[in-house]
N, C-alpha and C positions, 0 to 999 in steps of 0.2 A: 504493500500500500504506500502511496505517496503521502508525504506529510501535509497536514492541513495548513492553509495560509494563516497568517497572524490575524487576530481579531481587528475589526475596523475601529478606528478611533471615534469616540463619540463626538457629536456636534456640540457647538457652544450652546450654553443655556442662554435664553433670550426672553426678555419681558419688555413690553412697551407700556410705560406708565407715563402718560402724557404730562409734560412735553419731553420726557426723558426715556432713553433706552437704557436698560441694564442688561449687560451681556458679558459672557465669559465662561469660565469653568471653575468649579470649586469642589474638590473632594478631599476630605480630611486626610492628612498625611501624604497626599500625592501632589496636589497642585491647587493653588488658588490665584486667580487673577480676575478681577471684576471691573469692567469698564463702563463709564457713563460717557458716551461719545460726545454728546452735546456740551459737556463741560470740559472736554479735552483731558480727562483724568482716568487713569487706571489705578485701582487699589490693589496693591501687591502684584507680584510678577513671578509666580512659581513656574510658569512657562510663558511663552510668547506666541500665541496664535497670530496669524497674519492680521486679523481685524484689529488687534490691540495696537499695532504700529501707529495708527492715526493719533493716539494720545500723545500730547506734548509733555504731560506730567505723569509721574508714577509716585503715588503716595504709599510708602512702605510701612507696614504695621510693626514688623519685627524681623529678626534675622534668620528664622528657620528656613531651611532649603525649599520647602514646599511653598514658601511665600516670596522667595527672592531668587530662585534658581534661574529664572529667565531674564534677570535684570540687565546683565551685560550684553546679552544677545539683542535685547530691545534697543539699547543705545547704539549698538553696532549696525543693526539693520536700518534704523532710522537714518543714520549717516550714509550708509551704502545706497539707500533709495532716495537720497536727496530731500529728506523730510525735515531737516533742521536738527539743531542740537536738542538733546533730551534733558529734562529737568527732573531730578530725583528729590523727593521730599521725604525726610525721615526724622525720627527722634535724634537729637544731638548725641545721645549716648552711643548710637551705633554708627554714626557718621564716619569716624576714623576707620572702622572695620570695612565699611563699604569702599572707602578710598583705597584701602589695602587690596581688597578684592579686585577692584578695577585696575589697579597698578599691576597686579599679577597677570591680567590679560594683555597688558602692554608688553610685558616680558615674553609671554607666550607667542603673541602674534607679530611682535616686532613692528607694531604700528600703534598710533594713538587714536583712540575713539573719544571724541569730545563729548563732554556731558557737564551739566551743572548740578551741584549738590547743595541743597538747602537743608542745613542741620538746624532743626527747629526745637525751641524750648516749649514746654507746656503752655498752652494758650496763645502761642505765637501764631500770626497769620501771614499768608503769602497770597498776593493777588494772582489769579490765574486767568481771569478775563476782566473786562471793564466792569468795575463795581462788584465783582464776584471774587470772594476770598476763600481760601481753605485754612481751617483752624485745626491745630493739632492738640490733642489732650492725651493724658496718660491712661493706660488701662493696666489690668493686672493679669500677667501670664507667667509661665515658668521662666521666661526671659524678659528683658525689658521690652515693653510693647507700647504701641500708640494707636489711638483712634483718630478719626478726622470728621469734621463737619464742614460742608461747603455752604457758605452764607452769601446771600445777595444783600448789598447795602443800598437802600433806596432813600433818596432825599425827599422828605415830606415837609409841607408847610406846618408850622406849629399851630395848634388849635386856636390860640388867642388871636391869630391873624387871619382866620378863615373868612371873616366878613369884610375885610378891607379891600378896597378897589386896587387894581393893578398899579395905578399911579402912586398910591400911598406905599405899596409894597416896594416899588422901585426906589422911592425916596428913602425908605428905611434901609434898604440894602446899600445905597450910596453913602449913608451915614455910618455904615459899618455894623448895623444891627443884625444879629444872627436870627433870621426869621424861619429857619428850617431845622429839622431834626433828622437824624439818621435812623431809619427803620431797618432792623436786621431780620432778614427772612431766611431761616434755615431751609436749604433745598434738599441736601442729601447727607446722611450720616452713615459712617462706616466704622464698625467697632473692632474689626480685626479679631484675633483670638483673645479671649478674656474670660476671667472668672466673673460671676455675678457681683455687682457692687455699684458704687457711686456713679461711674460713667454712664450707666444705663438710665440714671435719673437726672442727668443734666438737662436743663431746659432746652438747649439747642439740639439735643438728641431727641428728646420726647416730642418736640414740635416740628422736627424736620418733615418735609413732604414725603421723602422716601428714607426708610431706615434699612440698612443692609447689615445683617447680624449673623454671626456664626450660630449654628445649633448642631454641635458635633454628635451629641448622643440623644437617642430617642427612647430606647428600651428602658423599662422601669428599673431594672436591676443594674443600670450603668451609672447611677448617681455618684457612686464612689469613684469611678473612673473619671468622671467629669471633674470631681473635686481635686483629685490627684493631679490631673493634667491642666487644671485651671481653664476649663472650657465650660460652655453653656450646654445645659440639658433642656429638653423640651419642657420639663417642669418649670424651669426658670422663665421660659418664654410665656407659659400660661399665666404666671404671676405678673409678668411685666406688661403683657399686651394691653390690658385695660387702661394702663397709665399712658400709653402712647397716643399721640394725636395725628400720627402719620396717615397719609393716604394708603400707603402700602408698606408692609414689613416683608422684606425679602430675606429668606433664610438660606444660608450658604454653609459650606464646610461640613456637610453630613458625611458620615463614613459610608463606604460601599455596602456595609451590612445593614444600613438604615432602610426601613420600609417607609417611603414617603406616603403611600396610601394610608398606612396605619397612623402615621403622624397626623394627617389631615383628619382622620376619624377621631383621634384623641382630642385634637383642638376643638372640634365641633361638639364633643361631649363635655368638655370642661370649661369652655368660655362661650359667651353669647355669640349668636350667629354673626352679628354685625362686626364683632372683633375677628372671628375666624375668617370671615370673608376678606379681610384686609391682608391676610397672610398668603404669600406666594413662595414657592421653592424654586430657586434658580435652575436646578438640574432636573426638574420634573418636566421632561421634554414633551410628553404627550399632552398633559394638561395645558402647558404653556402654548403649544402649537394650536390647540383647539381654541384657546383664549384669543390668540392673535388672529386666527381665521374669522372669529366673530367680530373682532375689531375692524378687520379689513372689509368685511361685508357691510357692517354698519356705516363705515366711511364711504363705501361705494354708493350705498343707498342715499346718503346725505348729499353726495356730490351730484348724483343723478337728479335729485329734487331741485338742487340749486340751478343746475344747467337747464332743465326743462320740467317745470312743475307739472305733474300729472302724466308725463310720458313714461312708458314702460322702460325698464332697464334690465340688464342681465341679472341684476340682484333680485328682480321680481319673480324670477323663475327658479324652480328647484334645482339644486346642484346635483350632478351625477357623480357616481363613483364614491 
């Protein structure tokens, strides 16, 4: 008998949570990289699928190989394909080690791959787009670790000036009066690998539009393993979920032994439906594909109505196959 071919690599996980895409791969102990293309950011780089190359920024949570193994390749490929220098964001504590790792590749390749390294202190921010900043905060793992929140800062008129005419507002500005305030809108929060604790209760995490969190263990008898490895268990998610104000909680970093279908059943049994409905699993390919197909069909129907109200469209007829 001839040998069997190797198993096919799985496709990237994909979710469209308007206006953002969340895509990548995340399997505990193997590889995690989670990209939000609209914000030019990838969280962690355990490997570097082609789609991830479009990100200008890589926000690294910690130095474990399944979260950092593709980092040098990402920098190299972006240079090779003329996509510009790459910027690595990390906790200042692991910055020197990342520099040493990158220097090792210079010795191996006998060429220099350019990159920028931003070594961040807790609560430090770095601008990634106009008025959009990424903020680092510390988490608790078996090694030094960080989480991130992406925040949009919007300038808003102070309430006491709402009723004033434009001429008066211009006059105040010319006199140097500060008539605006900065409104901070958390867009995406990423926790990396972490034990349950204070980072989960941060206001900018709880109020983020999208929260991306690990959930490494699901089985009821794995709580001790979660505690030893300083990871999150589904039981922690059940306690945390009612406190979150996010549109969606995206769970990543499940082990291959985890049964996502059982996890969904557990959530629906233990939390209110409106909370369970906000939870998505990045690597649940079947459910996510069906969700996206519904979104695409709804978008097609809406477009058809805008183009020609009352006219039939392909979306009006049943799909085959």
